[in-house]
N, CA, C and O atoms as a CHARMM CRD file, in Angstrom:
* protein
*
  260
    1    1 UNK  N      0.77300  -1.23100   0.07400 PROA 1      0.00000
    2    1 UNK  CA    -0.02400   0.02600  -0.06100 PROA 1      0.00000
    3    1 UNK  C      0.88100   1.33400   0.03600 PROA 1      0.00000
    4    1 UNK  O      0.53700   2.39500  -0.48500 PROA 1      0.00000
    5    2 UNK  N      1.95300   1.18500   0.67800 PROA 2      0.00000
    6    2 UNK  CA     2.81600   2.48000   0.82500 PROA 2      0.00000
    7    2 UNK  C      3.46000   2.79600  -0.62800 PROA 2      0.00000
    8    2 UNK  O      3.68700   3.94600  -1.00700 PROA 2      0.00000
    9    3 UNK  N      3.72600   1.63900  -1.39300 PROA 3      0.00000
   10    3 UNK  CA     4.23500   1.91200  -2.68100 PROA 3      0.00000
   11    3 UNK  C      3.26500   2.61300  -3.59900 PROA 3      0.00000
   12    3 UNK  O      3.63200   3.39500  -4.47600 PROA 3      0.00000
   13    4 UNK  N      2.13600   2.32800  -3.38100 PROA 4      0.00000
   14    4 UNK  CA     0.94400   3.19800  -4.36100 PROA 4      0.00000
   15    4 UNK  C      1.02500   4.55000  -3.78800 PROA 4      0.00000
   16    4 UNK  O      1.29200   5.41100  -4.62600 PROA 4      0.00000
   17    5 UNK  N      0.87700   4.93500  -2.66700 PROA 5      0.00000
   18    5 UNK  CA     0.96800   6.32700  -2.24300 PROA 5      0.00000
   19    5 UNK  C      2.34800   6.89200  -2.69100 PROA 5      0.00000
   20    5 UNK  O      2.36800   7.99700  -3.23400 PROA 5      0.00000
   21    6 UNK  N      3.53600   6.17800  -2.48900 PROA 6      0.00000
   22    6 UNK  CA     4.83200   6.87600  -3.13500 PROA 6      0.00000
   23    6 UNK  C      4.61700   7.15600  -4.47400 PROA 6      0.00000
   24    6 UNK  O      4.84800   8.27700  -4.92700 PROA 6      0.00000
   25    7 UNK  N      4.14900   6.14200  -5.22600 PROA 7      0.00000
   26    7 UNK  CA     3.98600   6.40300  -6.76300 PROA 7      0.00000
   27    7 UNK  C      3.13500   7.63200  -6.89500 PROA 7      0.00000
   28    7 UNK  O      3.55500   8.56500  -7.57800 PROA 7      0.00000
   29    8 UNK  N      1.96600   7.70500  -6.29000 PROA 8      0.00000
   30    8 UNK  CA     1.05100   8.94000  -6.60000 PROA 8      0.00000
   31    8 UNK  C      1.83100  10.08900  -6.36300 PROA 8      0.00000
   32    8 UNK  O      1.84500  10.99600  -7.19500 PROA 8      0.00000
   33    9 UNK  N      2.59000  10.15900  -5.14500 PROA 9      0.00000
   34    9 UNK  CA     3.43400  11.45800  -4.93800 PROA 9      0.00000
   35    9 UNK  C      4.39500  11.86500  -6.04400 PROA 9      0.00000
   36    9 UNK  O      4.55900  13.00700  -6.47200 PROA 9      0.00000
   37   10 UNK  N      5.01600  10.73500  -6.44800 PROA 10     0.00000
   38   10 UNK  CA     5.99200  10.73500  -7.48000 PROA 10     0.00000
   39   10 UNK  C      5.49600  11.32200  -8.93200 PROA 10     0.00000
   40   10 UNK  O      6.16200  12.07900  -9.63800 PROA 10     0.00000
   41   11 UNK  N      4.33800  10.87300  -9.19700 PROA 11     0.00000
   42   11 UNK  CA     3.61100  11.15900 -10.43900 PROA 11     0.00000
   43   11 UNK  C      3.04400  12.86400 -10.36700 PROA 11     0.00000
   44   11 UNK  O      2.86200  13.63000 -11.31400 PROA 11     0.00000
   45   12 UNK  N      2.87600  13.08100  -9.07800 PROA 12     0.00000
   46   12 UNK  CA     2.45900  14.55500  -8.80700 PROA 12     0.00000
   47   12 UNK  C      3.44900  15.37300  -9.23500 PROA 12     0.00000
   48   12 UNK  O      3.32000  16.24600 -10.09300 PROA 12     0.00000
   49   13 UNK  N      4.67300  15.03400  -8.50300 PROA 13     0.00000
   50   13 UNK  CA     5.88500  15.75700  -8.55600 PROA 13     0.00000
   51   13 UNK  C      6.57700  15.89000 -10.09100 PROA 13     0.00000
   52   13 UNK  O      7.22200  16.86200 -10.48100 PROA 13     0.00000
   53   14 UNK  N      6.34100  14.92200 -10.70300 PROA 14     0.00000
   54   14 UNK  CA     6.83400  14.79900 -12.10700 PROA 14     0.00000
   55   14 UNK  C      5.98900  15.78300 -13.08400 PROA 14     0.00000
   56   14 UNK  O      6.46500  16.42300 -14.02200 PROA 14     0.00000
   57   15 UNK  N      4.62700  15.76600 -12.66200 PROA 15     0.00000
   58   15 UNK  CA     3.65600  16.83900 -13.48100 PROA 15     0.00000
   59   15 UNK  C      4.17900  18.17000 -13.07800 PROA 15     0.00000
   60   15 UNK  O      4.51800  18.94800 -13.96900 PROA 15     0.00000
   61   16 UNK  N      4.27900  18.50100 -11.87700 PROA 16     0.00000
   62   16 UNK  CA     4.71700  19.89200 -11.53900 PROA 16     0.00000
   63   16 UNK  C      6.03900  20.30800 -12.11500 PROA 16     0.00000
   64   16 UNK  O      6.15900  21.42300 -12.62400 PROA 16     0.00000
   65   17 UNK  N      7.17100  19.34100 -12.04800 PROA 17     0.00000
   66   17 UNK  CA     8.29100  19.59900 -12.57200 PROA 17     0.00000
   67   17 UNK  C      8.23200  19.83400 -14.13800 PROA 17     0.00000
   68   17 UNK  O      8.98800  20.63300 -14.69000 PROA 17     0.00000
   69   18 UNK  N      7.36200  19.14600 -14.76300 PROA 18     0.00000
   70   18 UNK  CA     7.11500  19.15700 -16.26500 PROA 18     0.00000
   71   18 UNK  C      6.57600  20.54100 -16.76100 PROA 18     0.00000
   72   18 UNK  O      7.05700  21.19600 -17.68500 PROA 18     0.00000
   73   19 UNK  N      5.48000  20.87900 -15.98100 PROA 19     0.00000
   74   19 UNK  CA     4.80000  22.21900 -16.40800 PROA 19     0.00000
   75   19 UNK  C      5.70100  23.34000 -15.99500 PROA 19     0.00000
   76   19 UNK  O      5.82500  24.33500 -16.70800 PROA 19     0.00000
   77   20 UNK  N      6.39400  23.18600 -14.74800 PROA 20     0.00000
   78   20 UNK  CA     7.47000  24.32800 -14.48700 PROA 20     0.00000
   79   20 UNK  C      8.44700  24.39000 -15.48500 PROA 20     0.00000
   80   20 UNK  O      8.78600  25.50600 -15.88000 PROA 20     0.00000
   81   21 UNK  N      8.95000  23.40500 -15.95400 PROA 21     0.00000
   82   21 UNK  CA    10.14200  23.29500 -17.05400 PROA 21     0.00000
   83   21 UNK  C      9.46700  24.00300 -18.39700 PROA 21     0.00000
   84   21 UNK  O     10.07400  24.89400 -18.99100 PROA 21     0.00000
   85   22 UNK  N      8.40000  23.62100 -18.74800 PROA 22     0.00000
   86   22 UNK  CA     7.93100  24.02700 -20.07000 PROA 22     0.00000
   87   22 UNK  C      7.59700  25.54000 -19.95200 PROA 22     0.00000
   88   22 UNK  O      7.75800  26.23100 -20.95900 PROA 22     0.00000
   89   23 UNK  N      7.12200  26.14000 -18.74900 PROA 23     0.00000
   90   23 UNK  CA     6.95200  27.65100 -18.64300 PROA 23     0.00000
   91   23 UNK  C      8.24300  28.28800 -18.77200 PROA 23     0.00000
   92   23 UNK  O      8.29500  29.38900 -19.32000 PROA 23     0.00000
   93   24 UNK  N      9.28800  27.73400 -18.33800 PROA 24     0.00000
   94   24 UNK  CA    10.66500  28.39500 -18.21900 PROA 24     0.00000
   95   24 UNK  C     11.30600  28.55100 -19.75300 PROA 24     0.00000
   96   24 UNK  O     11.69700  27.56400 -20.37700 PROA 24     0.00000
   97   25 UNK  N     11.35600  29.67900 -20.19600 PROA 25     0.00000
   98   25 UNK  CA    11.88800  29.91700 -21.65100 PROA 25     0.00000
   99   25 UNK  C     13.34800  30.17600 -21.78600 PROA 25     0.00000
  100   25 UNK  O     13.84900  31.14500 -22.35700 PROA 25     0.00000
  101   26 UNK  N     14.00400  29.15000 -21.16400 PROA 26     0.00000
  102   26 UNK  CA    15.48000  29.34800 -21.17100 PROA 26     0.00000
  103   26 UNK  C     15.93600  27.79500 -20.92900 PROA 26     0.00000
  104   26 UNK  O     15.17300  26.85300 -20.71600 PROA 26     0.00000
  105   27 UNK  N     17.44800  27.75200 -21.01600 PROA 27     0.00000
  106   27 UNK  CA    18.12100  26.57300 -20.67900 PROA 27     0.00000
  107   27 UNK  C     18.80200  26.56500 -19.47400 PROA 27     0.00000
  108   27 UNK  O     19.73000  27.36600 -19.36300 PROA 27     0.00000
  109   28 UNK  N     18.51200  25.74800 -18.44000 PROA 28     0.00000
  110   28 UNK  CA    19.26000  25.84700 -17.26200 PROA 28     0.00000
  111   28 UNK  C     19.43600  24.47700 -16.71100 PROA 28     0.00000
  112   28 UNK  O     18.45100  23.77500 -16.48300 PROA 28     0.00000
  113   29 UNK  N     20.66200  24.06200 -16.48700 PROA 29     0.00000
  114   29 UNK  CA    20.85100  22.61900 -15.86900 PROA 29     0.00000
  115   29 UNK  C     19.93300  21.64500 -16.38600 PROA 29     0.00000
  116   29 UNK  O     19.77900  21.54200 -17.60300 PROA 29     0.00000
  117   30 UNK  N     19.31900  20.93400 -15.58800 PROA 30     0.00000
  118   30 UNK  CA    18.66000  19.78300 -16.10800 PROA 30     0.00000
  119   30 UNK  C     17.37800  20.02600 -17.03300 PROA 30     0.00000
  120   30 UNK  O     16.77300  19.14600 -17.64600 PROA 30     0.00000
  121   31 UNK  N     17.09200  21.35200 -17.01200 PROA 31     0.00000
  122   31 UNK  CA    15.93700  21.86000 -17.82200 PROA 31     0.00000
  123   31 UNK  C     16.40700  22.48800 -19.04500 PROA 31     0.00000
  124   31 UNK  O     16.01000  23.62000 -19.32400 PROA 31     0.00000
  125   32 UNK  N     17.36800  21.74500 -19.94700 PROA 32     0.00000
  126   32 UNK  CA    17.84000  22.35100 -21.06700 PROA 32     0.00000
  127   32 UNK  C     16.93600  22.07500 -22.20500 PROA 32     0.00000
  128   32 UNK  O     16.47900  20.94300 -22.36600 PROA 32     0.00000
  129   33 UNK  N     16.66600  23.02100 -22.97600 PROA 33     0.00000
  130   33 UNK  CA    15.75600  23.07700 -23.93400 PROA 33     0.00000
  131   33 UNK  C     16.43800  23.53000 -25.52200 PROA 33     0.00000
  132   33 UNK  O     17.16100  24.51700 -25.65500 PROA 33     0.00000
  133   34 UNK  N     16.11000  22.74900 -26.48500 PROA 34     0.00000
  134   34 UNK  CA    16.70300  23.09200 -27.86500 PROA 34     0.00000
  135   34 UNK  C     16.07300  24.41400 -28.47100 PROA 34     0.00000
  136   34 UNK  O     16.65500  25.17300 -29.24500 PROA 34     0.00000
  137   35 UNK  N     14.77400  24.56000 -27.98300 PROA 35     0.00000
  138   35 UNK  CA    14.13800  25.83200 -28.54300 PROA 35     0.00000
  139   35 UNK  C     14.51200  27.08900 -27.69500 PROA 35     0.00000
  140   35 UNK  O     14.19200  28.19600 -28.12800 PROA 35     0.00000
  141   36 UNK  N     15.13700  26.97800 -26.57300 PROA 36     0.00000
  142   36 UNK  CA    15.65100  28.10100 -25.94000 PROA 36     0.00000
  143   36 UNK  C     17.10700  27.85400 -25.37900 PROA 36     0.00000
  144   36 UNK  O     17.32900  27.73900 -24.17400 PROA 36     0.00000
  145   37 UNK  N     18.08900  27.78000 -26.36700 PROA 37     0.00000
  146   37 UNK  CA    19.41600  27.21800 -25.83000 PROA 37     0.00000
  147   37 UNK  C     20.16200  27.88400 -24.89200 PROA 37     0.00000
  148   37 UNK  O     21.09900  27.29200 -24.35500 PROA 37     0.00000
  149   38 UNK  N     19.85000  29.23500 -24.55200 PROA 38     0.00000
  150   38 UNK  CA    20.62800  30.11400 -23.90100 PROA 38     0.00000
  151   38 UNK  C     20.07500  30.35400 -22.50600 PROA 38     0.00000
  152   38 UNK  O     18.85900  30.53400 -22.43900 PROA 38     0.00000
  153   39 UNK  N     20.79500  30.38600 -21.36300 PROA 39     0.00000
  154   39 UNK  CA    20.46900  30.97200 -20.07300 PROA 39     0.00000
  155   39 UNK  C     19.95900  32.25000 -20.21400 PROA 39     0.00000
  156   39 UNK  O     20.45900  32.95100 -21.09400 PROA 39     0.00000
  157   40 UNK  N     18.87400  32.79700 -19.38000 PROA 40     0.00000
  158   40 UNK  CA    18.42400  33.90900 -19.34500 PROA 40     0.00000
  159   40 UNK  C     18.24700  34.49900 -17.89900 PROA 40     0.00000
  160   40 UNK  O     17.11300  34.72900 -17.47800 PROA 40     0.00000
  161   41 UNK  N     19.43900  34.76200 -17.08500 PROA 41     0.00000
  162   41 UNK  CA    19.45600  35.11100 -15.91000 PROA 41     0.00000
  163   41 UNK  C     18.59400  36.40600 -15.62200 PROA 41     0.00000
  164   41 UNK  O     17.96900  36.53700 -14.56900 PROA 41     0.00000
  165   42 UNK  N     18.60200  37.32700 -16.60100 PROA 42     0.00000
  166   42 UNK  CA    17.79600  38.69100 -16.33100 PROA 42     0.00000
  167   42 UNK  C     16.36400  38.15600 -15.92400 PROA 42     0.00000
  168   42 UNK  O     15.90500  38.56600 -14.85800 PROA 42     0.00000
  169   43 UNK  N     15.63300  37.28700 -16.67500 PROA 43     0.00000
  170   43 UNK  CA    14.20200  36.93200 -16.54800 PROA 43     0.00000
  171   43 UNK  C     13.95400  35.87500 -15.87500 PROA 43     0.00000
  172   43 UNK  O     12.81300  35.73700 -15.43200 PROA 43     0.00000
  173   44 UNK  N     15.02700  34.79100 -15.61000 PROA 44     0.00000
  174   44 UNK  CA    14.74800  33.58400 -14.95300 PROA 44     0.00000
  175   44 UNK  C     15.69000  33.25900 -13.74400 PROA 44     0.00000
  176   44 UNK  O     15.74400  32.07900 -13.39700 PROA 44     0.00000
  177   45 UNK  N     16.33500  34.05800 -13.16000 PROA 45     0.00000
  178   45 UNK  CA    17.16500  33.84000 -11.95700 PROA 45     0.00000
  179   45 UNK  C     16.27400  34.05400 -10.74200 PROA 45     0.00000
  180   45 UNK  O     16.39600  34.98000  -9.94000 PROA 45     0.00000
  181   46 UNK  N     15.20700  32.91600 -10.69800 PROA 46     0.00000
  182   46 UNK  CA    14.37200  33.05900  -9.63900 PROA 46     0.00000
  183   46 UNK  C     13.83700  31.68900  -9.50500 PROA 46     0.00000
  184   46 UNK  O     14.00500  30.86300 -10.40300 PROA 46     0.00000
  185   47 UNK  N     13.14100  31.39400  -8.31600 PROA 47     0.00000
  186   47 UNK  CA    12.43600  30.12400  -8.06000 PROA 47     0.00000
  187   47 UNK  C     11.23000  29.95700  -8.30700 PROA 47     0.00000
  188   47 UNK  O     10.40300  30.80400  -7.96800 PROA 47     0.00000
  189   48 UNK  N     10.86300  28.73600  -8.99900 PROA 48     0.00000
  190   48 UNK  CA     9.42900  28.36000  -9.40200 PROA 48     0.00000
  191   48 UNK  C      8.65700  27.81300  -8.19400 PROA 48     0.00000
  192   48 UNK  O      9.14200  26.87900  -7.55700 PROA 48     0.00000
  193   49 UNK  N      7.49500  28.34200  -7.85500 PROA 49     0.00000
  194   49 UNK  CA     6.60400  27.62700  -6.83000 PROA 49     0.00000
  195   49 UNK  C      5.45800  27.49400  -7.49900 PROA 49     0.00000
  196   49 UNK  O      4.98300  28.34100  -8.25600 PROA 49     0.00000
  197   50 UNK  N      4.91000  26.24300  -7.18500 PROA 50     0.00000
  198   50 UNK  CA     3.71200  25.30500  -8.04300 PROA 50     0.00000
  199   50 UNK  C      2.73000  25.02300  -7.05000 PROA 50     0.00000
  200   50 UNK  O      3.01600  24.62100  -5.92300 PROA 50     0.00000
  201   51 UNK  N      1.43800  25.25700  -7.51100 PROA 51     0.00000
  202   51 UNK  CA     0.35400  24.60900  -6.73900 PROA 51     0.00000
  203   51 UNK  C     -0.52100  23.85300  -7.39400 PROA 51     0.00000
  204   51 UNK  O     -0.78900  24.21400  -8.54000 PROA 51     0.00000
  205   52 UNK  N     -1.13700  22.71700  -6.89200 PROA 52     0.00000
  206   52 UNK  CA    -2.27000  22.02900  -7.63000 PROA 52     0.00000
  207   52 UNK  C     -3.46500  22.67500  -7.20200 PROA 52     0.00000
  208   52 UNK  O     -3.68600  22.58900  -5.99400 PROA 52     0.00000
  209   53 UNK  N     -4.32000  23.32400  -7.91900 PROA 53     0.00000
  210   53 UNK  CA    -5.62700  23.80500  -7.48200 PROA 53     0.00000
  211   53 UNK  C     -6.73800  22.84400  -7.31100 PROA 53     0.00000
  212   53 UNK  O     -6.51800  21.66500  -7.58900 PROA 53     0.00000
  213   54 UNK  N     -7.91400  23.20500  -6.88600 PROA 54     0.00000
  214   54 UNK  CA    -8.96100  22.08800  -6.74400 PROA 54     0.00000
  215   54 UNK  C     -9.49200  21.45400  -8.04300 PROA 54     0.00000
  216   54 UNK  O     -9.92000  20.30100  -8.09600 PROA 54     0.00000
  217   55 UNK  N     -9.43200  22.25600  -9.03100 PROA 55     0.00000
  218   55 UNK  CA    -9.81000  21.84600 -10.32600 PROA 55     0.00000
  219   55 UNK  C     -8.91200  20.92200 -11.09700 PROA 55     0.00000
  220   55 UNK  O     -9.25700  20.35100 -12.13100 PROA 55     0.00000
  221   56 UNK  N     -7.52900  20.79600 -10.42100 PROA 56     0.00000
  222   56 UNK  CA    -6.55300  20.07200 -10.87300 PROA 56     0.00000
  223   56 UNK  C     -5.41000  20.84700 -11.93900 PROA 56     0.00000
  224   56 UNK  O     -4.40400  20.31500 -12.40900 PROA 56     0.00000
  225   57 UNK  N     -5.83000  22.09700 -12.13800 PROA 57     0.00000
  226   57 UNK  CA    -4.80600  22.95600 -12.86200 PROA 57     0.00000
  227   57 UNK  C     -3.53500  23.22700 -11.97200 PROA 57     0.00000
  228   57 UNK  O     -3.46800  22.94800 -10.77500 PROA 57     0.00000
  229   58 UNK  N     -2.74000  23.69000 -12.56600 PROA 58     0.00000
  230   58 UNK  CA    -1.42400  23.88800 -11.74400 PROA 58     0.00000
  231   58 UNK  C     -1.11100  25.47400 -11.88800 PROA 58     0.00000
  232   58 UNK  O     -0.99800  25.99900 -12.99500 PROA 58     0.00000
  233   59 UNK  N     -0.99200  26.12100 -10.78700 PROA 59     0.00000
  234   59 UNK  CA    -0.80300  27.59800 -10.67600 PROA 59     0.00000
  235   59 UNK  C      0.73200  27.84400 -10.48300 PROA 59     0.00000
  236   59 UNK  O      1.27800  27.28900  -9.53000 PROA 59     0.00000
  237   60 UNK  N      1.47900  28.65700 -11.34300 PROA 60     0.00000
  238   60 UNK  CA     2.93600  28.92700 -11.13600 PROA 60     0.00000
  239   60 UNK  C      3.12700  30.24500 -10.66400 PROA 60     0.00000
  240   60 UNK  O      2.51100  31.15000 -11.22600 PROA 60     0.00000
  241   61 UNK  N      3.84800  30.48500  -9.76400 PROA 61     0.00000
  242   61 UNK  CA     4.29600  31.73000  -9.10700 PROA 61     0.00000
  243   61 UNK  C      5.73700  31.68600  -8.95300 PROA 61     0.00000
  244   61 UNK  O      6.29300  30.59900  -8.80000 PROA 61     0.00000
  245   62 UNK  N      6.52300  32.98700  -8.98500 PROA 62     0.00000
  246   62 UNK  CA     7.90500  32.95600  -8.89400 PROA 62     0.00000
  247   62 UNK  C      8.38000  33.81000  -7.72200 PROA 62     0.00000
  248   62 UNK  O      7.78500  34.85400  -7.45700 PROA 62     0.00000
  249   63 UNK  N      9.41900  33.40500  -7.02200 PROA 63     0.00000
  250   63 UNK  CA    10.20000  33.95200  -6.07200 PROA 63     0.00000
  251   63 UNK  C     11.29700  34.49300  -6.42300 PROA 63     0.00000
  252   63 UNK  O     12.04000  33.77100  -7.08800 PROA 63     0.00000
  253   64 UNK  N     11.73400  35.79100  -6.13800 PROA 64     0.00000
  254   64 UNK  CA    13.08800  36.24100  -6.56200 PROA 64     0.00000
  255   64 UNK  C     14.27000  35.42700  -5.83800 PROA 64     0.00000
  256   64 UNK  O     14.20100  34.89100  -4.73200 PROA 64     0.00000
  257   65 UNK  N     15.35100  35.45600  -6.69800 PROA 65     0.00000
  258   65 UNK  CA    16.41100  34.61300  -6.27000 PROA 65     0.00000
  259   65 UNK  C     16.94700  35.44000  -4.87800 PROA 65     0.00000
  260   65 UNK  O     17.88500  34.99400  -4.21800 PROA 65     0.00000
């Protein structure tokens, strides 16, 4: 039963990570993108915060570095 709970948590985190990475229009570390090959510290040197809303959508906000 614990494995099912852990898998659910991992799938939730994978979705949040994916949505956050798609929203970031630059390449940085593990979030390297071919369509945005350069780092953009001016616009993206910040932390991504993500919430899953009651309707299942994901809300992204950003915290300054």
